[in-house]
C-alpha positions in Angstrom: -7.8 -25.2 -7.5 -4.6 -24.4 -5.8 -2.2 -22.2 -6.3 1.5 -22.0 -5.8 3.2 -19.0 -3.5 -0.8 -18.0 -2.6 -1.7 -17.2 0.7 -5.3 -17.4 1.7 -6.3 -14.6 4.0 -9.9 -13.5 5.3 -11.3 -10.5 6.8 -9.5 -7.0 5.7 -6.4 -8.6 4.5 -6.1 -10.4 1.0 -3.4 -12.3 -1.6 -2.5 -10.7 -4.5 0.4 -10.6 -7.1 3.0 -8.4 -7.5 3.1 -6.9 -11.4 5.3 -9.5 -13.4 8.3 -7.6 -14.8 8.2 -4.8 -12.2 10.6 -4.1 -9.6 9.6 -6.1 -6.2 7.1 -4.4 -3.8 8.4 -3.5 -0.2 6.7 -3.9 3.2 4.0 -1.2 4.0 3.9 0.3 0.7 0.7 1.7 -0.6 -0.5 0.1 -4.0 -2.8 0.3 -6.4 -4.4 -2.8 -8.5 -3.9 -2.8 -12.4 -6.2 -2.9 -15.2 -8.3 -6.2 -14.9 -6.6 -7.2 -18.1 -3.6 -8.0 -16.8 -4.7 -10.3 -14.1 -3.4 -13.1 -12.9 -4.5 -17.0 -14.2 -7.1 -16.8 -11.2 -8.2 -13.9 -12.5 -7.3 -11.3 -9.7 -5.8 -7.6 -10.8 -2.2 -7.4 -10.2 -0.6 -5.0 -7.9 1.9 -2.1 -8.6 3.1 0.6 -6.4 1.1 4.0 -6.4 2.5 7.1 -6.9 1.7 10.6 -5.0 -1.1 11.4 -6.7 -2.7 8.0 -7.4 -5.1 6.5 -5.1 -4.2 3.2 -3.4 -6.5 0.0 -2.1 -4.0 -1.5 -0.3 -1.1 -1.9 1.9 1.6 -4.6 1.4 2.0 -6.4 4.8 5.3 -8.3 3.8 7.8 -7.8 1.0 6.7 -9.3 -2.5 8.4 -10.3 -5.4 7.6 -9.7 -9.2 5.1 -12.2 -10.1 5.0 -13.5 -6.7 1.7 -13.8 -4.0 2.0 -11.8 -0.8 -0.4 -10.4 1.8 -2.0 -6.6 1.8 -4.5 -5.1 4.1 -7.4 -3.5 2.4 -7.4 0.5 2.8 -11.2 0.7 3.5 -11.0 -2.4 5.7 -11.0 0.0 9.0 -8.7 0.3 11.8 -5.1 1.6 11.6 -2.6 0.5 8.7 1.4 0.5 8.5 2.9 3.0 6.1 6.6 3.1 5.3 7.9 6.6 5.8 9.5 9.3 3.5 11.0 11.7 5.9 10.5 12.1 9.5 7.0 12.5 11.6 5.4 13.1 14.8 2.2 11.3 15.8 -1.1 13.3 15.1 0.6 14.7 12.0 -1.6 14.5 8.4 0.3 11.9 6.0 0.2 12.4 2.5 0.9 10.1 -0.4 4.8 9.7 -1.2 6.7 8.3 -3.9 7.2 4.7 -4.3 4.4 3.9 -2.3 5.4 5.5 0.8 3.8 8.3 2.6 4.8 11.8 4.0 4.2 14.9 5.9 4.2 16.7 2.6 1.7 17.7 0.5 4.2 18.9 -2.4 3.3 18.1 -6.0 -0.6 17.5 -5.2 -0.2 14.4 -3.1 -3.1 12.7 -1.7 -4.2 13.0 1.8 -3.9 9.5 3.2 -4.6 9.8 6.7 -3.2 11.1 10.2 -0.4 9.4 12.0 -0.9 7.1 15.4 2.8 7.0 16.0 6.3 8.5 15.1 7.9 7.8 12.0 11.4 8.1 10.9 12.6 8.3 7.6 12.5 4.5 5.6 10.8 3.1 8.9 7.5 2.1 9.5 4.7 4.3 10.7 1.0 3.6 11.6 -1.9 5.5 10.7 -5.7 5.8 10.6 -6.8 6.2 6.6 -8.9 9.0 6.1 -11.3 6.8 3.8 -11.3 8.2 0.5 -7.8 9.4 -0.4 -8.3 13.3 -1.7 -6.0 16.1 -2.6 
C-alpha cells in the first residue's frame, strides 16, 4: 500500500512522520519516537524532538513539517551523523544533548553524552559527530 508524502529508505535511514500538532522538526536535530499508541496509519511511531535529558533514536536528515514524513538516520546504525549546534565547538570535543534536539559542548543540567565531534561547528550550524552508542549522563 502506498502512502502519500513518504520516502522509502534502506539501511541506516528510515522515513517517519513528525508528530501532528507539534512544531516542525528542523534539519539535523535529535528526535525520539513517541508512544506506539500515537502511531501513524501505517503503524509506525511518530517523531518529536528529544530534550537534553532524553535519549534520541534518530537524527533528521531534512526539515520535516508536523504531520509530514521525512528521512531520518538511526543513531545506532554506525558511522558519523550530523547535528545542529547550540554554541560553538572544536573538532574532538565531547558533545552533549541540548534543548530542542540540538547538540552542545555543555553538560549543564544533566545533559546526556551523545558523541565526539569530527568537525568544528558554529552556533545554529551543522557539525558531524561519532555517536557514543547509548546516550548516557
